[in-house]
N, C-alpha and C positions, 0 to 999 in steps of 0.2 A: 098842526096842534101845541097850542099853546100852554107850558108849564109855567106851575102857582110856586110860595118858595117852594112848598116843602114840597112835588114835584122834584123837586131844582136838589133838593136836600139824598131824597131818597135818589135820585137815579147820581149822587155824585159820592152817598153810602155802596150806590155794589159798581162802582166804575172799580170802587176798592179791590169788595169782592164781594163778585158779582152768589156766591153762598151765604152770604148769612143769615140767621137762621128773618122769619119774621117777626121772632119776639126783641132779637138784636137789633134783625134794624128799630122796630117799633119803639125801642127807650132812644134812640140816636136824631129820629123823628120828635119826638116827641108827640104822638100817636097811637092812638088805643091797637091792640096788633089787627082787627080785626079790619080796623081802615085804615090802615097799614097794607096787611093786604092784599085789599081792593084799589090800592094806587097800584101798587106794582105790580096785580095784573091786566088795567086798567092800561098801565102802560105798555106794558107787552105787549095785551096787542093789540094794542095801534100800531103797529110796527114799528113803529122810532124808538124803540128802544130795541134788543137785541140783550138776553145774557148767554152768553154761549161759553166756552172756552177756548182756549187762543196756548197748542202745545206750540214747546217751541220745535224754530225752523230746522233747529241739528238735531231732533229725533226724528225724525220726518225725511234727513236725509235728504234737504235745503240749506245747502250749507254753501253757494254760489248766490247770487243780488247781485241787479245793478235801477243803476234808474236811464230813461229815455227821455231824451226828448223826441220828438215824434212832429214832424212836418210834412204837412198831408197836398196834391192836386187836386184841389175840387173842394168842395167836404168833408167838415173833419171827420161827422159824429158817427158812420157807418163804418171808418176804418178804425174811431174808439171800439167800437161794437165789437170788432172783428176781432181788437185783440183782448176784450175782456173777454172774451168766448174757450180765449186761453185757457186754462188750466195754472199754468204759470203765472201768468198775470191777477195776482192781486192784488194793484190799489189800478187806476186807469179815471186821469180827471180828462174834460177839455181843458185848455187854459188861452189866457189872453198874458200875447207876450214874440218872442221872438218864435217860440213853435203852439202848437193847432194843441199838441198833449203833450201830456208827462203818463207816462208809466214804475210801473216798480215787478220786475220780476224773482222772481226766483224760481232752480232747481239745483237737482243732483249733482253738484261738481260745473266748471265751470268750463269745462269741456259740451256739457248739455246747455252750460247757456249764451253758448258762441254762437250752437245750433237755434236757441231761442228768435235772436236776438240775430242771425238771419233769414228766418222764419217772417221774423216781424218787417222787413228789409223787404219781406218781396210780396207782400203781401198788394192787394191794388187800391191803390192810390198813393204808400205812400213812397216820398221822392223823399226824405232826409230822418237816417237815425244818430244819431248822434248819445252816445251811452256816459256812464259814472256809472264804476265799479265799486259797488263796496267795500272797507278793509272788516268795516271792524259797526254795527252800528251802535251810536251811543244813546238816544233817546226815540226813545216812546214811548205815545199812548198806550197802545195793547199789545204789543209782542212783548219777550225779555229776553232782551238783554245779554245776560250774563251770565257765565257758562252752563251749562245743566252739569257738564263733566260727562263722563262716561254711569252708560245708565244703562240694566237690564234692560229690556218688556217682552210681559209675554205675554198669549193673547189676550188675555184675557187684561193685561193692562191696557194694554190696544180697543178692546171695544167699549174697555171706562172712556177712554180716551174720546173715543168715536160718539160713543151716546153722549158726551157729555160739547163735544163739540155745537152735536145740536140741539138742544138746550144746556143752557150749563148750569141748573137750575131747578134740574133731576134728582125729586126725592133719593133717597136711598134707595126703602123702600120695592121700588120704580122700577133703578137703575140695578140694584142687586137682581129684579126678574128678567132684565133683559142682559146681563151677561156668567147667569149662572150659579151667582155666590150669596150664603147669605148674608142678613145686611148688613152683619157689621162686621164682617170678613169684606164687602163692598168697599162699609166708612174709610177702614184704615187704608184698603187697596189708593182710596178719591185721595185722601188726608194726605200719604207718606209718596202720591206724585206730584201731587201741587204744593210739599214742603221740601222736597225737593229740585223747585226748577223746573218740569220737564213742562208741565200747562200752567196758567192760572186764567180762571174764570173771570171772567167781568163786563161791565154791559160795557156794548159799544153802538154810542150817541150821536146822530147827526149833529154841526157841534151848531149852528142857527139854531134848535133850537135852551141850546147852555147860553145864548148870546154871545156868541161869538162865530159868529155864518160868516169871516171875513178870511180867505183860505190862501196863503200869498207862499210857493217858494220859494228856495232862493239856493244859488250857490257859489259859494266863499274860497275865492284863489288867495292865499295865501305868504307874505313872503317868512318865511325860514321856519322855525320848528313849527308844524301841527297844533299840534296837544297843549301849547297855552289858552292857543281861541276855541279851541272845540272847549277845553273845559266850564271856560268863562259862557262860551253863548249857549252849552247842557245847562246854564243855571238858572237859562230867563228862563224867567214864565209863560208867555205866549212864542216863544223858541215848544213847541208840542211836537216836534221829530228834526233827529238829527241825525246823520253817518259821517262818517271816515270815507273816500273816498282817492278812489283816482280818474286821470283824466283830465278836461280842461279845468276839472276844479280839486280843492283839496275837501267838501265837507260841500253837500246840502242838507236841506233840510224843512222847514214849514211852521210859517208866521199861521199864529189863529188867534184872530183878534176879533172887539169888538167892535173894531169905524175902521173906515179907512185913513182917516188920519193916527190910528189907533198901526197901521198896518209902517205909516212911510212915516212916522215911530222909529221903529223898530227900526225900516231900513236903515234907516241915518243915523241911527245909535252902532249898528252892526259897521256900517263905512269908517264912523271914527273908534273903533276899535281894531286897537296896536297889531300888529301884522297882517293888519288885512290886507289883501293889496289893490280888491275885487270882489263889488257883489252884483250879482246877476239878477234879474230876480224874472215874478210871473207870481199873474193871481190865476187862481182855481174858480174857472164857470160853472163849471158843474159835473158829479162825482156823478163816473159811469159807472165803475164801480169799487167795493171796495168789501173781499172777503181775504181771513184770513185763515181762519177754519180749512186747510186746504187740503186731510183731509189725508187725500197716501203722497208718500213723495212721489208719484208723476199725480199729482195733484187731482185731484175729484170736487174741488165745488162746484157752483157752478156760479155766474153771476149773478 
């Protein structure tokens, strides 16, 4: 699907706030309300853009996460799809580099994380698993990184989140019918959840549609303190994801770039940074799964 200038403007607005009204969206992109509504619905109907609520992992009880580099005996795709079928794996890709597969895991605590890593190791075709254990997410295009703090949710709050995870632009009137409240009460509860950092409604878009079709993962080894390097890399526009971790490296992340040349330039700049001892990199060849609407703490999202 090819996006023109107006389509891209609509998408970028929805990436910042997926529940913008058509009136506000129309004003920002310079179209009439009917034309803006038609464009938005076309983008959503194509499947290239999804607007969903992404609930903070802590709210779902998902307090532990890891990034796995996985090697295989034989073809990698069947193994990647087996990992993608696991509800604890929101992100799985086939890669070119030292390992054949990269996957992210999110679980209810570190005991569950250890069991899930062992389950990956036991899959047919897996020959090696090298985990980086996340200690703090520093930058993420989708997931909320700030801690929402203590927040008691009742059954109605959870119903609202469940519905918005499926359709982030669900009108308040329809949402109210589904959760059994008045539209006014539903609107109040929804805005409170969003304002408190419990969830964020945003557009999920394939990077190539935004001219960022080259995704490169990286792991950075740091001399001395990690924070100065992490703070600097988090400001780079092409670094779309960054997490502090323990394992063979202190930082793991993703470069989203418009060309291979831009990827190479970014990696070279990273290697030249003060405090960086080494950089390992890999190219993402095929996205097998990216689903952060993980439902209940045990995970119910489909691959």
